[in-house]
C-alpha positions, 0 to 999 in steps of 0.5 A, a space after each residue: 973568872 968574874 961573875 960577869 966573865 962567866 955571864 958572857 961565857 955562858 950567854 955565848 955558849 947558850 946563844 949557839 943553842 938558840 941562833 942556830 935554831 933560829 936561822 934554821 926556823 928562817 929557811 923553814 918559815 917561807 916553806 912551811 907558809 907557802 906548803 900548808 894552807 892556812 887551815 893547815 898552818 893554823 892546826 900545825 901552830 895550835 899543835 907546836 904550841 899545846 906542848 907547853 901546856 902539857 909539859 907543866 901539867 905532866 911534869 908538875 915542873 919537876 924540871 925546873 927543880 931539877 935546874 935550880 937543885 942541881 947547882 947546889 949540889 955539884 960536889 956531891 954525886 950522891 944528892 945529883 943523882 938521886 935528883 936526876 933518877 927522881 925527876 926522871 922516873 916521875 916525868 917518864 911515869 906521868 907523861 905516859 898516863 897524860 898521853 893516854 888521855 890525850 890521845 883518847 881526846 884527840 878522837 876527831 883526828 886520823 889515827 896516823 896524825 894522832 900516833 905522830 902528835 902523841 910521839 912528839 909530845 912525849 920525846 919533847 916534854 922528856 927531851 925538855 926535862 933532860 935539857 934542865 938536868 944537864 943545865 943543873 949538872 953544868 953541861 951548857 955546851 951540850 945544852 946548846 948543841 942539843 938544842 941546836 940539833 933538833 931544828 936543824 934536822 926538822 930544817 932539813 926533814 921540812 925541806 924533804 917532806 913538804 918541799 918535795 914529797 908535798 905531804 902537808 901537816 903530816 909531813 911537818 909532824 913527822 919532822 917534828 917528831 924525828 928531830 926531837 928524837 935525834 936531839 933526845 937521843 943525842 942528850 941521853 948518850 952524851 949527857 950520860 943520863 943513864 948511870 945516874 939513874 938508881 932505883 934505890 935512890 927513888 925517896 918520897 922525902 926528896 920528890 917532896 922537897 922538889 915539888 914544894 920548890 916546883 909546884 908554884 911554877 905549875 900556876 905560873 907556867 899555866 898562865 904563861 902559857 895562857 898568856 901567850 896562847 889564849 889569844 889564839 883560842 878566842 881568835 879561833 872561837 870568834 873568827 876562825 882558825 885562819 885568823 889564828 894562822 895570820 896572828 901565828 906569822 904575826 908572832 914570827 918576827 918578834 919571836 926573834 927578839 924572845 930567842 935573843 932573850 932566852 939565850 941571855 936569860 938561860 945564862 942569867 938565871 944560873 949566874 943570879 942564883 950562884 951569886 945571890 948571896 953576895 955581899 955587893 948583890 944589889 950593885 951588881 944586880 942593879 948593874 946587869 939590869 941597866 945594861 940589859 934595858 939598854 942592849 934590849 932597848 937597841 936590839 927591838 929599835 933594830 928589829 922594829 927598823 928591820 921589820 919591812 925587810 924581814 917580812 918581804 923575804 921570810 912570809 910567803 902566801 896570803 899574810 899581808 895582814 900579819 904585818 901590821 900586828 908586829 910592831 905591836 907584838 914586838 914591844 909586847 916582847 920587849 917587856 916579856 924579856 924585862 919580866 924574864 930578867 927579873 923572873 931569874 932574881 925570883 929564881 935565885 932567891 926561890 920565890 917561886 910563889 910571887 912568879 906565879 902570883 904575878 904571871 896569873 894576874 897578867 893572864 887575867 888582864 889578857 883574857 879580859 881585854 881579849 874577851 872585851 875587844 874580839 868582836 870590835 878589834 879582830 885580830 888587834 885584840 889579840 895583839 893588844 891584849 898580849 902587849 898591855 898584860 906584858 906591860 903590867 906583868 914587867 913593871 908590877 915585877 919591877 915593883 915586887 921584887 924590891 920587897 926582897 931584893 932592892 934594885 937601883 932602876 934608871 927610871 928616867 932613862 927607862 921611860 925615855 927609852 920606851 917612848 922612843 920605841 913606840 914612836 918607831 912603831 907608829 911609824 912602822 904601821 904607816 907602811 910608808 917607804 920614808 917612815 921605813 927609811 927614817 925608822 932604820 936611821 932613827 934605830 942605828 942612831 939610838 942603839 949606837 948611842 945608848 950603848 956606845 960604852 959598850 961598843 967602844 969597849 968591844 972595839 977597843 
């Protein structure tokens, strides 16, 4: 099987685990935005994002090491079981300690809410760790199936608890906890994880080796968390939780691009890691990057054009103000996708320190612009700071990566695509029917032209 065929196959499999969850999210979004008050939704959004802070702190990013090292030891059962054992035991122990601290920190919330949050956090951290393990074990089908189960069950429970029972924030948390438990149970059983855990394989030496790879990813993950969510805390501090609710809704449609990119990135990381020692790796990486940019630009153009329609269909409640931020955040996700693609090459070369440094710098830019503009620009400060930081991150990585891996960028086309997308964003901001129709026509034509060879190959 060729590298391209393998990548296409893995991307298709991974797409099941990202597209089906997004379909369920499309169903739940109108129910949640209509069933929760702005304060409740702002709190719900904050809780659902805090787990991405707890994950790197609690696990020391050992799940990333599990994925990368398991790829290299597929032929050795003992090495495989040793990695699985050390990662799981470490994560479970540190999670219990961390959640005891979290429980005490949530003293202002009700007992029920605190228990639900802690249960959800524990199960989600363990699930995310096991998901990386089964990826490293070469089980993409199980990964996608488990990734689908969680949001689909969550969707059904949201309908029951919020739409029918009107149980508000508490019902939303129950839905998150139960759906995560079912996905975790599935991975444990179908992934045959328990037989791979042997206490006698616990090793300080192995744990040190794994942590030496993963610890530089901690500042990277924390920086990504700050990059993605510092906006929310600045908004809450200077404007209020209602502003966080508006900004959270504004991110929902742009996150469609992030989800589609995640599908490819999951497959690309594995493919890039397996093939990074090939003799023609420069040509391969260059061709993949330039093809990725064409496809990414086309999808972004279509989403910008479709935003007015998607907003009417998906968003309920008093969130009209969120619309104006969506084109800006779509472009932010465009540059974030480029950064993620390049991140796969960093992972392949095990350059985890470089990944962390680039993300930390972008985070400082994001927070600095936030604080500089928040009093004058309001919610726009969060949108623009996110865009600027991801622009920096994408271009910095494009240059930085050349220090250890040559890639032939087509700069003229990249600049042309970006300029065209920004023009579409300006038209979308006008909220004019004529501009929206023009954007649809421009987006379709642009996508077809730049991806004509790919579309022709698919049709033929």
